C-alpha positions, 0 to 999 in steps of 0.5 A: 224394126229396121228400114227395108233394104231396097233394090232396083233392077240392073236394067235401070242403070246407075243413073239416080234420076231414072225411075224404076220399081224397087223391091225389098224383103218384108219382115213377115217373108213377103215382098215389098214393092214401090216406085222409086219416084213415089217411095212413100207408097209401098205394096206388100205381096206374098211370094205366091201372089208375086210369083203369079204376077210374074208368071202372067207377065212372062206368059206369051200373049195370045 
């Protein structure tokens, strides 16, 4: 199995010392998530659960 191709947000800029959330495609079709300053801790999210999280984060607060 090959190592995931991690990507970080363009909002993080080019400074390698900036911590950020990174994402990668999982072999089973899900999405891997990690914090750049803790690369050994990886979360696996399904497309549906990640979509629900992003939708909730984008929703206007009441």
